[in-house]
N, C-alpha and C positions, 0 to 999 in steps of 0.2 A: 506526375510520376506516381507509380504504384509502390506499395511496400514490397521490398525484395529481400529474400534470404538466400545467401550464396555460400556454397560449401568452400571451406578454407583448408581442408585436409583433416584426416582423422575424423573425429566427431565434432570439430569446430566449424562454426558457421558465423558469418557476419550478416547481421540484419540491418537494413537501412529503411528508415521510415519515409513516407512520402514528403515529409518536411526536410529530409536530407540528413538527419542525424543517424549515427551508426552505433551498434552495440555488438560485442563479440559474445557468442554463446557456445557452451561446450557440454556435450552429452556426458562426458567423463568427469566434469567439474575440475579438471586438472589445471586448466589455464584460464577459465572464465566461469561465470555463473551458468547454471543449467536453465533451460526454458522454464521449468517449474519454479525455480528460485526467483526468476525475474517476474513470474506471474504473482507470486506472493508479495514481492516488493512493489509491484504495480498497484496492488490492492491497498497497501499501506500508504503509498505516495498519493494516490487518488483521494483517499479518505482524509489525509493530512492537509492536502490542498483545500478541500472543502471546509475542513475544520477551521483552518486559519482564516479563510475568507469570511466565514460566518461570524467568527469571533471578532474580526476587525469591523464588520458591519455593526456588531453589537457594542462597538467602542470599548472592547476589552484590550488592555495593553499587554499583548503577547510578545515576549522577546525570544522564545524558543519553543519548538514543538517537535515531537517525534513519536513514533509508535514502534513497539516491540511486537513482533508477530511470531506465532508458532503454528505450524500447520501439520495436520495428520493426514496421511494418504492411505488409501486402501491398498491391501496386499496384492490383489489380483489386477490384471491389466484390464483396461487402462487405469493407471495409478493416479487418479485425480484426487484432489483434496476432499476429504469428508468432514473435516473440522478445522476451523481457523480461529485462533484466539488472538485478539488484538488488545494491547494495553497502551493507551495514549498517555503521553506526558505533555502537559502544558505548563510552561514556565512564563510567569508574567508578574505584573504589578497589580495586586488586589483583583485578580481574575475571579469572577463569581462562578460558583459551582453550577448554578442553574443554567448559566450561559454555556458552559462546557458540555453539560449533559445534553442540552437541547441541540447544540451544534453537532455533537457526535450522532445523535438520533437522526437529525436531518441529513447529515452526510451519508450515513449507512442506509437510510430508508428512502431517500429521495434523490440525492445528487450524485453519489459515487457510482459511476458506471462499472468500474472494475469490480467492486465488491458485489454489485448486483449480479454480474456475470458468474462470479465464483459461488455466490449464495444459491445459484440454481442447483448446485450439487453438494454444497457444503454448509454445515451449520456454522455461522459466524457469531462469536460472542465478543463483547467489548467490555473494557473497564478503563478507568482513567485515574490519573493522579495529577493534582495541581501543585506546582512548586512555586514558592514566592521568590521573585528575583531580588537580588541585592542591588541596591542603587547607590 
């Protein structure tokens, strides 16, 4: 099955992936996220997946991970992202900074397809904070 986007009325659409999962998108942002919002979230999700996988391979005990994203879009059409700031938060037990830095670098430069796609038109900057988990 191919990816399908079907009009649901107004500026709402339902997208279905070839894996069968669905998402509602709204050009007005009244009832759902916009396509550009989902693009930014996709970049964050893709990078966090890679980050967690790399840290787990490095035997780092991660209990939580998230990224805060801020994107700036150009004024004229098409209004694509020109700048994206990503701040990663890694919560764990004695997680070593050098592993987090390396994992983010690998995610952004080698593994994350979504960020590579956006980086073709936008400057992406990253930062991180390591939080110690209470046990």
